[in-house]
C-alpha positions as CSV (number, residue, x, y, z in Angstrom):
1,M,24.3,15.7,26.0
2,S,27.3,14.7,24.1
3,A,29.1,17.8,22.7
4,Q,27.6,16.5,19.3
5,D,24.0,16.9,20.3
6,R,25.5,20.4,21.8
7,L,26.3,21.0,18.6
8,T,23.4,20.3,16.5
9,D,21.0,22.1,19.1
10,G,23.3,25.1,19.1
11,L,23.3,25.5,14.9
12,Y,19.3,25.0,15.4
13,G,19.2,28.1,17.8
14,L,21.3,29.8,15.8
15,G,19.3,29.7,12.5
16,W,16.5,30.3,14.4
17,S,18.2,33.8,16.3
18,T,19.8,34.9,13.4
19,V,18.6,33.8,9.9
20,K,15.1,34.9,11.1
21,K,16.8,38.6,10.9
22,L,18.3,38.8,7.6
23,P,16.6,40.3,5.0
24,E,14.7,37.6,2.5
25,P,17.0,37.7,0.0
26,A,20.1,37.6,1.7
27,A,18.2,34.2,3.7
28,V,17.6,33.2,0.1
29,R,21.2,33.9,-1.1
30,L,22.6,31.6,1.6
31,G,20.4,28.9,1.6
32,R,21.3,28.6,-2.1
33,T,24.5,28.9,-1.3
34,I,24.5,26.2,1.6
35,A,22.4,23.8,-0.5
36,D,24.9,23.7,-3.9
37,L,27.9,23.2,-1.0
38,S,26.3,20.2,0.2
39,W,25.0,18.9,-2.8
40,K,28.7,19.4,-4.1
41,Q,30.2,17.4,-0.9
42,R,27.3,14.4,-2.1
43,G,27.4,13.3,1.3
44,K,24.9,10.4,2.6
45,G,21.6,12.3,2.3
46,V,22.0,13.4,-1.3
47,R,23.2,10.0,-2.5
48,R,20.2,8.7,-0.9
49,L,18.1,11.8,-2.8
50,E,18.8,10.8,-6.0
51,S,18.9,7.2,-5.0
52,N,15.5,8.2,-4.3
53,Y,14.2,10.2,-7.6
54,A,15.8,7.3,-9.5
55,R,12.8,5.6,-8.6
56,V,10.3,8.2,-8.8
57,V,11.8,9.1,-12.5
58,P,12.5,6.1,-13.7
59,G,14.9,5.8,-16.7
60,A,16.3,9.0,-15.7
61,S,19.9,9.7,-16.6
62,P,23.1,10.1,-14.1
63,E,23.0,13.9,-15.6
64,R,19.3,14.6,-15.3
65,L,19.4,12.5,-11.4
66,A,22.5,15.1,-10.5
67,E,20.3,17.9,-11.5
68,L,17.4,16.8,-9.9
69,S,19.1,16.1,-6.5
70,R,20.8,19.9,-7.0
71,A,17.5,21.2,-7.6
72,G,16.0,19.0,-4.5
73,M,18.8,20.1,-1.6
74,R,18.2,23.8,-2.9
75,S,14.3,23.0,-2.2
76,Y,15.3,21.3,1.1
77,L,17.5,24.6,1.9
78,R,14.2,26.8,0.8
79,Y,12.3,24.6,3.6
80,W,14.8,25.4,6.6
81,M,15.4,29.1,5.3
82,E,11.8,30.1,5.6
83,S,11.2,27.9,8.8
84,F,13.7,29.8,10.4
85,R,12.0,32.9,9.2
86,L,8.7,32.1,9.8
87,P,8.8,33.3,13.4
88,A,9.3,36.7,12.1
89,W,6.8,36.7,9.3
90,S,3.7,38.6,9.5
91,K,0.6,37.3,8.9
92,K,0.3,39.3,5.7
93,R,3.2,37.4,4.4
94,I,2.4,34.3,5.7
95,R,-1.1,34.8,3.2
96,D,0.5,36.2,0.7
97,G,3.4,33.2,0.7
98,F,0.7,30.4,0.2
99,D,-1.4,29.4,-2.5
100,V,-3.9,26.4,-2.5
101,K,-6.5,24.8,-5.0
102,D,-9.6,23.1,-4.1
103,L,-9.5,24.5,-0.5
104,H,-13.3,24.3,-0.6
105,Y,-12.5,20.0,0.5
106,L,-11.2,21.6,3.6
107,T,-13.5,24.2,4.6
108,E,-16.6,22.0,3.8
109,G,-15.4,19.5,5.4
110,L,-14.8,21.6,8.6
111,A,-18.3,23.4,8.3
112,A,-19.8,20.2,8.1
113,G,-18.6,19.7,11.7
114,K,-17.2,15.9,11.0
115,G,-13.3,17.1,11.8
116,V,-11.0,16.7,9.1
117,V,-7.3,14.9,8.9
118,L,-5.3,16.3,6.4
119,A,-2.3,13.9,5.6
120,L,0.9,15.4,3.5
121,P,4.0,14.0,2.4
122,H,7.3,15.6,3.0
123,L,6.9,18.3,0.3
124,A,8.2,22.1,0.1
125,N,7.2,23.1,3.3
126,W,4.3,22.1,5.5
127,D,5.3,24.6,8.3
128,L,4.5,27.5,6.3
129,A,0.5,25.2,5.0
130,G,0.4,25.1,9.1
131,A,1.0,28.7,9.2
132,W,-1.1,29.8,6.5
133,V,-4.0,27.6,8.1
134,T,-3.8,29.2,11.7
135,T,-3.4,32.6,10.8
136,T,-5.0,33.1,7.3
137,L,-7.9,31.0,7.7
138,G,-7.9,31.6,11.6
139,I,-8.2,27.6,12.8
140,P,-6.5,25.9,14.7
141,F,-5.2,21.9,14.8
142,T,-3.1,19.6,16.0
143,T,0.1,17.5,14.9
144,V,2.5,15.0,16.2
145,A,6.3,15.3,16.2
146,E,9.1,12.7,16.3
147,R,10.9,13.0,19.2
148,L,14.2,14.5,18.7
149,K,17.6,13.9,20.3
150,P,18.7,15.7,21.8
151,E,15.8,16.9,23.6
152,T,16.5,20.5,23.5
153,L,15.9,20.4,20.0
154,Y,12.4,18.3,20.0
155,D,11.6,21.4,22.4
156,R,13.0,24.1,20.1
157,F,10.7,22.2,17.2
158,V,7.5,22.1,19.6
159,A,8.0,25.7,20.8
160,Y,8.4,26.5,17.1
161,R,5.1,25.2,15.7
162,E,3.6,25.9,19.1
163,G,4.3,29.7,17.9
164,L,2.8,29.1,15.2
165,G,-0.4,28.5,16.4
166,M,0.0,24.7,16.4
167,E,-1.1,22.0,19.0
168,V,1.8,19.8,18.8
169,L,1.7,16.1,20.6
170,P,4.8,13.9,20.9
171,H,4.9,10.9,18.5
172,S,6.0,8.4,21.8
173,G,4.4,7.5,24.8
174,G,1.2,6.4,22.8
175,T,-1.2,9.0,24.2
176,A,-1.4,11.1,20.9
177,F,-4.0,8.8,19.2
178,G,-6.7,9.1,22.1
179,T,-5.9,12.9,21.8
180,L,-6.2,13.5,18.0
181,A,-9.5,11.2,18.0
182,R,-11.0,13.3,20.5
183,R,-10.0,16.8,18.5
184,L,-11.7,15.1,15.1
185,R,-14.7,14.2,17.5
186,E,-15.1,17.9,18.1
187,G,-14.9,19.2,15.0
188,G,-11.4,20.0,14.5
189,L,-7.8,19.7,12.3
190,V,-5.5,17.3,12.2
191,C,-2.7,17.3,10.3
192,L,-0.2,14.7,9.9
193,V,2.8,14.2,7.7
194,A,2.4,10.6,6.7
195,D,4.9,9.3,3.8
196,R,7.0,7.3,5.9
197,D,6.9,4.9,8.7
198,L,9.4,1.9,9.5
199,S,7.6,0.9,12.2
200,A,6.2,-2.6,12.4
201,S,2.3,-0.9,12.3
202,G,3.2,1.1,9.2
203,V,1.0,-0.2,6.2
204,E,2.6,-1.7,3.2
205,V,1.9,0.3,-0.3
206,D,2.9,0.2,-3.8
207,F,4.3,3.6,-4.4
208,F,6.4,4.4,-7.6
209,G,6.3,0.2,-8.5
210,D,7.9,-0.9,-5.4
211,T,6.9,-1.7,-1.7
212,A,6.9,0.9,1.0
213,R,5.4,1.7,4.4
214,M,2.9,4.7,5.6
215,P,1.6,5.4,8.6
216,A,-2.1,3.8,9.5
217,G,-3.2,6.5,11.7
218,P,-4.8,8.7,8.7
219,A,-6.9,6.2,7.7
220,L,-7.6,4.6,11.2
221,L,-8.3,8.0,12.7
222,A,-11.0,8.5,9.7
223,Q,-12.5,5.4,10.3
224,Q,-13.2,5.5,14.2
225,T,-14.3,9.3,14.4
226,G,-16.3,9.7,10.9
227,A,-13.7,12.6,10.0
228,L,-12.7,13.3,6.2
229,L,-9.3,11.9,5.4
230,L,-7.7,14.9,2.7
231,P,-4.7,14.2,0.9
232,V,-2.6,17.5,0.6
233,T,0.2,18.3,-1.7
234,L,2.8,21.0,-2.2
235,W,5.3,22.2,-4.4
236,Y,7.3,25.3,-5.0
237,D,7.7,27.5,-8.3
238,D,9.8,30.3,-9.6
239,S,8.0,32.3,-7.3
240,P,8.3,33.5,-3.6
241,V,4.7,31.7,-3.3
242,M,4.6,28.5,-2.4
243,R,1.8,26.5,-4.1
244,G,-0.7,23.6,-3.0
245,R,-3.4,21.3,-4.3
246,V,-6.3,19.6,-1.2
247,H,-7.1,16.3,-3.2
248,P,-10.7,14.8,-3.1
249,P,-11.7,12.8,0.1
250,V,-10.0,9.6,0.9
251,E,-13.3,7.6,1.2
252,V,-14.2,4.3,4.1
253,P,-14.6,1.4,2.3
254,E,-17.9,-0.1,2.6
255,P,-16.9,-3.7,2.9
256,G,-14.0,-5.5,4.9
257,T,-12.0,-5.6,8.0
258,R,-10.5,-2.2,9.7
259,A,-7.0,-3.7,8.4
260,E,-8.1,-4.3,4.9
261,K,-9.9,-0.6,4.6
262,T,-6.9,0.7,6.1
263,S,-4.9,-0.6,3.9
264,V,-7.1,0.5,0.8
265,M,-7.2,4.0,2.2
266,T,-3.5,4.2,2.7
267,Q,-2.9,3.1,-0.6
268,A,-5.5,6.0,-1.9
269,L,-3.5,8.4,0.0
270,A,0.0,7.3,-1.4
271,D,-1.4,7.5,-4.9
272,A,-2.0,11.0,-4.2
273,F,1.2,11.9,-2.9
274,A,2.9,10.1,-5.5
275,T,1.0,12.3,-7.9
276,G,2.1,15.5,-6.4
277,I,6.1,14.1,-6.1
278,A,5.7,12.6,-9.8
279,D,4.6,16.4,-10.7
280,H,7.3,18.1,-8.7
281,P,9.9,15.3,-7.6
282,E,12.9,18.3,-6.6
283,D,10.5,19.5,-3.9
284,W,10.0,15.9,-2.3
285,H,12.5,16.4,0.8
286,M,13.1,12.4,1.1
287,L,16.5,11.9,2.4
288,Q,16.6,9.0,4.3
289,R,15.2,5.0,2.9
290,L,12.1,4.6,2.3
291,W,11.2,1.6,0.1
292,L,11.7,-1.7,1.7
293,A,14.2,-3.2,-0.8
294,D,16.3,-0.3,0.4
295,L,16.2,-1.3,4.1
296,D,19.7,-2.4,5.9
297,P,18.3,-5.8,7.1
298,A,20.7,-5.3,10.5
299,K,19.3,-2.2,11.1
300,G,15.9,-2.7,9.4
301,S,15.7,1.9,9.3
302,T,18.0,3.8,7.9
């Protein structure tokens, strides 16, 4: 392991071991302080966040974009402070920490025994939403995690999410899709973060007026298993409670090839994501390139 990898792994380990022991007001202050320092340094991530917000809020002045990126970094660090502390939260704290609208789409879908796919963008704290589902609703679910480097960091994330009651599959290796499909055919729940896919298998969508790629997995799983596909958006307000909404189901089109159906369904997901992001842009934690026009042709990704 390189020195940089050891440092990265050590910092995350310090977060989970130390931040979770802080009183909540102290953790909130620490997160805001780190966010403001990062914002003032205007590193690559902050500049990319601002550039992405410029697409979400067209016509915004430089001053407005700066305000948004500062709020965005505070939201991003709130996510991290909460995530470091989640393993130490009581069931009551988790239950009281999330309020969701139109939950009936999820509960009715599961009651029908069809299986449900929840698809989310990188809004607010998807880990908290997942912990709320497993603890408050008592519903286990399966998700997928990207293999991070160093491998020890990936292991930390898997252990963290499994500790919250989630089944975590590695994104690479080719077996995740089959396992997800089996869980859905058994009437289970699958949750996927689904607003960025730079692979060759990504589906091109219109997103805030330009072309981006999003993963085909949610739409393909719904088609192949008959599961309900539900977009979910999350946001913060000025309270300690995160808010959320379960959107109406994305239907499988009657006519068309599998690829055509996947394209239509993924566009519907993108439209639902865009609604939530436009309403709460500062809670969209997209510090990477997303739109095809922004990608570095030489690298094809970052």
